C-alpha positions as CSV (number, residue, x, y, z in Angstrom):
1,M,0.1,-0.2,-0.2
2,R,3.1,2.0,1.0
3,V,4.5,1.5,-2.5
4,L,1.2,2.1,-4.2
5,A,0.9,5.7,-2.8
6,G,4.2,6.9,-3.4
7,L,3.6,6.0,-7.3
8,A,0.3,7.7,-6.6
9,L,2.3,11.3,-5.2
10,L,4.9,10.6,-8.1
11,T,2.3,10.6,-10.7
12,V,0.6,13.6,-9.6
13,A,3.9,15.2,-8.9
14,A,5.0,14.4,-12.5
15,A,1.6,15.9,-13.9
16,C,1.9,19.2,-12.0
17,S,5.4,18.9,-13.2
18,S,4.2,18.6,-16.9
19,A,1.2,21.6,-16.4
20,P,1.7,24.5,-18.8
21,Q,2.8,27.4,-17.1
22,T,1.0,30.6,-17.0
23,Q,3.0,33.3,-18.5
24,R,1.8,36.8,-16.9
25,L,2.9,40.0,-19.1
26,S,1.9,43.6,-17.6
27,I,0.5,46.4,-19.1
28,A,1.9,49.8,-18.0
29,T,-1.2,52.0,-18.9
30,G,-1.3,55.3,-17.0
31,G,-4.0,56.9,-14.4
32,T,-7.3,56.0,-13.8
33,G,-8.6,58.9,-15.5
34,G,-7.2,58.6,-18.7
35,V,-7.3,56.9,-21.7
36,Y,-4.1,54.5,-21.5
37,Y,-6.2,52.7,-18.7
38,V,-9.6,51.7,-20.2
39,Y,-7.6,51.0,-22.9
40,G,-4.8,49.0,-21.5
41,G,-7.7,46.7,-19.3
42,A,-9.8,46.3,-22.8
43,L,-6.2,44.5,-24.1
44,A,-5.1,43.0,-21.3
45,Q,-8.6,40.6,-21.8
46,V,-8.2,40.2,-24.9
47,L,-4.6,39.0,-24.7
48,S,-5.8,36.6,-21.8
49,R,-9.1,35.3,-23.8
50,N,-7.3,34.9,-27.1
51,L,-3.5,33.8,-26.0
52,A,-2.9,30.7,-24.6
53,G,-1.2,30.0,-21.9
54,V,-1.3,33.9,-21.0
55,E,-2.8,36.2,-18.4
56,A,-2.6,39.8,-18.6
57,T,-3.3,42.6,-16.5
58,A,-3.2,46.3,-16.5
59,E,-1.3,48.6,-14.2
60,V,-2.2,51.8,-13.4
61,T,1.3,53.7,-13.6
62,A,2.7,58.0,-14.4
63,A,2.5,57.1,-18.4
64,S,4.8,57.4,-21.0
65,V,8.1,58.2,-18.9
66,E,7.6,55.6,-16.5
67,N,6.4,52.5,-18.8
68,L,9.1,53.0,-20.9
69,S,11.4,52.7,-17.9
70,F,9.6,49.9,-16.6
71,L,9.9,48.0,-20.0
72,A,13.4,48.7,-19.6
73,Q,13.3,47.0,-16.2
74,G,12.0,44.2,-16.6
75,S,9.1,45.4,-14.3
76,A,6.3,45.7,-17.4
77,D,6.2,43.5,-20.5
78,L,3.9,46.1,-23.0
79,G,3.8,49.6,-22.6
80,F,1.6,52.9,-24.0
81,S,3.8,55.7,-25.0
82,L,4.0,59.3,-26.6
83,A,5.6,58.9,-30.1
84,D,8.1,62.2,-28.6
85,T,8.6,60.9,-24.8
86,A,9.1,56.8,-26.9
87,A,11.8,58.6,-29.8
88,D,13.6,60.6,-26.5
89,A,13.8,56.9,-25.1
90,V,15.6,55.2,-27.7
91,A,17.4,58.1,-28.5
92,G,19.1,58.6,-24.7
93,R,17.8,61.9,-24.9
94,G,15.7,64.9,-22.5
95,R,14.1,62.5,-19.7
96,F,16.3,59.8,-20.7
97,P,20.2,60.0,-19.4
98,S,20.7,56.7,-21.8
99,A,18.9,54.8,-24.7
100,L,16.4,52.2,-23.6
101,P,15.9,48.5,-25.2
102,V,12.9,49.7,-26.3
103,C,10.7,49.8,-29.6
104,A,7.1,49.9,-30.7
105,L,4.6,47.3,-32.2
106,A,2.1,49.9,-33.4
107,S,1.0,53.4,-33.6
108,L,-2.4,53.4,-31.9
109,Y,-4.3,56.8,-32.5
110,D,-4.1,60.0,-31.5
111,N,-3.9,62.1,-28.2
112,V,-4.8,65.4,-28.1
113,T,-3.1,68.0,-26.1
114,H,-6.1,69.3,-23.7
115,I,-5.1,73.1,-22.0
116,V,-8.4,72.9,-19.7
117,V,-9.4,76.4,-18.0
118,A,-12.5,77.8,-16.2
119,T,-14.9,79.6,-18.9
120,G,-14.4,83.0,-17.1
121,S,-10.1,82.6,-17.1
122,P,-8.9,85.8,-18.4
123,A,-6.2,83.2,-20.4
124,R,-6.6,83.2,-23.9
125,T,-3.6,81.7,-25.3
126,V,-0.9,79.6,-24.1
127,A,1.1,83.1,-23.2
128,D,-1.6,84.5,-21.4
129,L,-0.9,81.3,-18.5
130,R,1.9,83.5,-17.5
131,G,2.1,84.0,-13.4
132,R,-0.9,81.7,-13.2
133,R,-0.7,78.2,-11.3
134,V,-0.8,75.5,-13.9
135,S,-0.8,71.3,-13.7
136,T,1.6,69.7,-15.9
137,G,1.1,66.6,-15.5
138,S,2.2,63.2,-13.2
139,P,5.6,63.5,-12.6
140,N,7.2,61.1,-15.4
141,S,4.3,61.3,-17.7
142,G,4.5,62.2,-21.3
143,T,1.6,64.9,-20.5
144,E,4.6,66.3,-18.6
145,V,6.6,66.9,-21.9
146,I,4.3,68.0,-23.6
147,A,3.5,70.8,-21.0
148,E,6.9,71.9,-21.3
149,R,7.5,72.0,-24.8
150,V,4.4,73.6,-25.4
151,L,4.6,76.2,-22.6
152,E,8.8,76.9,-24.2
153,A,7.1,77.1,-28.1
154,A,5.2,79.5,-26.3
155,G,8.0,81.8,-24.7
156,L,7.5,80.7,-21.6
157,D,10.1,79.2,-18.9
158,P,7.9,76.5,-16.7
159,A,10.0,76.7,-14.2
160,R,9.5,80.5,-13.6
161,D,6.8,82.2,-15.5
162,V,4.2,79.5,-13.9
163,T,3.4,77.8,-10.6
164,T,3.7,74.2,-11.4
165,E,1.6,71.5,-9.6
166,R,2.4,68.0,-11.1
167,L,-1.0,66.6,-10.9
168,G,-2.8,63.5,-13.3
169,A,-5.9,64.2,-15.4
170,S,-8.2,63.1,-12.5
171,E,-6.3,65.2,-9.7
172,S,-6.6,68.2,-12.1
173,A,-9.5,68.5,-12.3
174,A,-10.8,68.1,-9.1
175,A,-8.1,71.2,-8.6
176,L,-9.5,73.3,-11.2
177,K,-13.1,72.5,-9.7
178,D,-12.0,73.7,-6.5
179,G,-10.1,76.8,-7.5
180,K,-6.5,75.6,-6.6
181,I,-4.9,75.9,-9.4
182,D,-6.3,78.4,-13.0
183,A,-4.9,75.6,-16.1
184,F,-4.7,72.3,-16.2
185,F,-2.4,70.2,-19.1
186,W,-3.1,66.8,-20.4
187,S,-2.5,64.9,-23.1
188,G,-5.3,62.2,-23.9
189,G,-7.5,60.4,-26.6
190,L,-11.0,61.8,-27.2
191,P,-12.8,61.9,-25.2
192,T,-11.0,61.3,-22.0
193,A,-13.4,60.5,-18.9
194,A,-11.9,62.3,-16.2
195,V,-12.5,65.7,-18.2
196,M,-15.7,64.8,-19.7
197,E,-16.8,64.1,-15.6
198,L,-15.5,68.1,-15.2
199,A,-17.1,69.3,-17.8
200,A,-20.3,68.0,-17.3
201,T,-20.1,68.6,-13.0
202,P,-23.1,71.2,-12.1
203,G,-22.0,74.2,-12.4
204,V,-18.5,74.2,-13.5
205,S,-18.0,75.5,-16.9
206,I,-14.9,75.0,-18.8
207,R,-13.2,75.8,-22.6
208,L,-10.0,74.1,-24.2
209,L,-6.9,76.6,-25.3
210,S,-5.6,76.4,-28.4
211,D,-1.9,76.0,-29.0
212,A,-2.7,75.2,-32.9
213,D,-0.5,78.2,-33.7
214,L,2.4,76.6,-31.9
215,V,2.9,73.2,-33.6
216,P,5.5,74.9,-36.5
217,R,7.6,75.7,-33.2
218,L,7.2,72.2,-31.6
219,T,8.6,71.0,-35.2
220,D,11.4,73.1,-35.1
221,A,12.6,72.4,-32.0
222,H,11.6,68.9,-31.5
223,G,11.0,67.4,-35.3
224,P,8.1,66.5,-37.6
225,L,6.0,64.5,-34.2
226,Y,2.8,67.0,-34.0
227,G,-0.2,67.4,-35.8
228,V,-2.8,69.7,-35.5
229,L,-6.7,68.5,-34.9
230,E,-9.6,70.3,-34.2
231,V,-12.0,69.3,-31.3
232,P,-15.3,69.3,-32.8
233,E,-17.8,70.9,-30.4
234,G,-19.7,69.2,-28.1
235,V,-16.6,66.7,-27.5
236,Y,-17.2,67.9,-24.1
237,R,-20.3,68.7,-22.4
238,G,-20.8,73.1,-23.5
239,V,-17.4,72.8,-24.6
240,P,-16.4,75.2,-28.3
241,A,-14.6,73.5,-30.8
242,V,-11.0,74.4,-30.7
243,R,-7.3,73.5,-32.7
244,V,-5.3,72.0,-30.7
245,S,-2.1,70.0,-31.5
246,T,-1.3,66.0,-31.3
247,V,0.9,63.2,-31.0
248,R,0.4,59.7,-31.9
249,N,0.4,56.8,-28.8
250,L,2.7,53.8,-29.3
251,M,2.3,50.3,-28.0
252,M,6.3,49.8,-26.7
253,V,7.6,46.5,-25.7
254,R,11.0,45.4,-25.2
255,R,13.8,45.3,-28.2
256,D,14.0,40.6,-26.6
257,M,10.3,39.7,-26.5
258,P,9.9,36.6,-28.7
259,D,9.2,37.3,-31.9
260,D,6.5,35.4,-31.9
261,L,4.8,36.4,-29.3
262,A,5.0,40.6,-29.9
263,Y,4.0,38.5,-33.8
264,R,0.3,37.5,-31.8
265,I,-0.1,40.7,-30.0
266,T,0.0,43.3,-32.7
267,R,-2.1,40.1,-34.6
268,L,-4.7,40.6,-32.1
269,L,-4.9,44.6,-32.2
270,F,-6.5,44.4,-35.0
271,E,-8.5,41.4,-35.0
272,K,-10.1,42.3,-31.9
273,K,-10.5,46.3,-32.8
274,A,-14.2,46.1,-32.2
275,E,-13.3,44.5,-28.8
276,L,-11.4,47.1,-28.2
277,A,-13.1,50.2,-29.6
278,A,-16.5,48.6,-27.2
279,A,-14.1,49.6,-24.6
280,H,-12.6,53.0,-25.9
281,A,-13.5,55.0,-29.2
282,A,-9.8,55.6,-29.9
283,A,-9.5,52.3,-30.6
284,R,-12.2,53.0,-33.4
285,D,-8.4,55.0,-35.1
286,L,-6.8,51.4,-35.4
287,D,-5.7,51.4,-38.4
288,P,-2.5,48.9,-40.0
289,A,-1.6,51.8,-42.7
290,R,-0.8,53.7,-40.2
291,A,0.1,51.9,-37.6
292,A,2.6,50.7,-38.9
293,V,4.6,54.3,-39.3
294,A,6.7,55.6,-35.9
295,P,9.6,57.4,-35.4
296,V,11.1,54.8,-33.8
297,P,11.9,51.1,-35.0
298,F,9.5,48.2,-34.5
299,H,10.1,44.9,-33.3
300,P,10.2,42.3,-36.0
301,G,7.4,40.6,-34.9
302,A,5.0,43.2,-35.7
303,I,7.0,44.2,-38.7
304,R,6.0,40.3,-40.0
305,Y,2.5,41.5,-39.1
306,F,2.5,44.9,-41.0
307,R,3.8,42.9,-43.8
308,E,1.2,40.0,-44.1
309,A,-1.0,43.2,-43.7
310,G,0.6,44.6,-47.7
311,V,1.3,47.7,-45.6
312,W,5.0,47.9,-44.3
313,K,7.8,49.5,-46.6
314,D,11.4,47.8,-46.0
315,A,12.6,51.7,-47.2
316,R,13.3,52.6,-43.7
């Protein structure tokens, strides 16, 4: 009996040791009031449901700068980033003292530069923020990078000409509502939940400042990373139409992600576009042709997908 029991235990142990191991993927997103977190949560569900043996989770972070650092450290497997921040990371400039071993899977959608003020604010241009209390985004976020660049393009020194607060989207919206700041920057997709909630708050009326006129200066200083988009009237309740700057969002990974895994993740982004778009409208912008263009190198697994899709141009 003891022999049989021992054999049974050995059989169970062997079965357990041969069972497939769950591969866990961490997706570095952003704050809970922004698009990255919602998009990342939907992507985590798509990957977990469609990649055998994979369990993906979306992690709250400070967004772009922190996400890229997490990828480089190996504490995240995928991460959202603004294209300008990613370009700095690959080149080892700006917030990154050395080049990071990261690359792109896909260019996802346009981030819109929100510069939010109360409707009654005397500020009509970015230059009018001189001497005011301004939230420039969470520390180590892409919003902070954009805010500083836009302020500089308007002729302002972010360290001297404004009183800076470093708050995420939800915290910035609450601070503006309570009169603790005069304006806040947010770089995010349309619509952003925190701005929607602020615009819908009884007794609160907001508008967005235009920075479209500053795009040529941004391009001269930082390269062809920025575009212009009109935010239509009604995207946010009571907010008039306004022309603002944009920058692409990228899905980034480490360069050493296995090629087949990178390929399968990239393919699922487009195969499950409807599921992602059901979670957030920003995913409606997924398009292989636009997704295959970015200011950073692409992962070989992503290139394989784009070649199959017929959108990859080898002369890059």
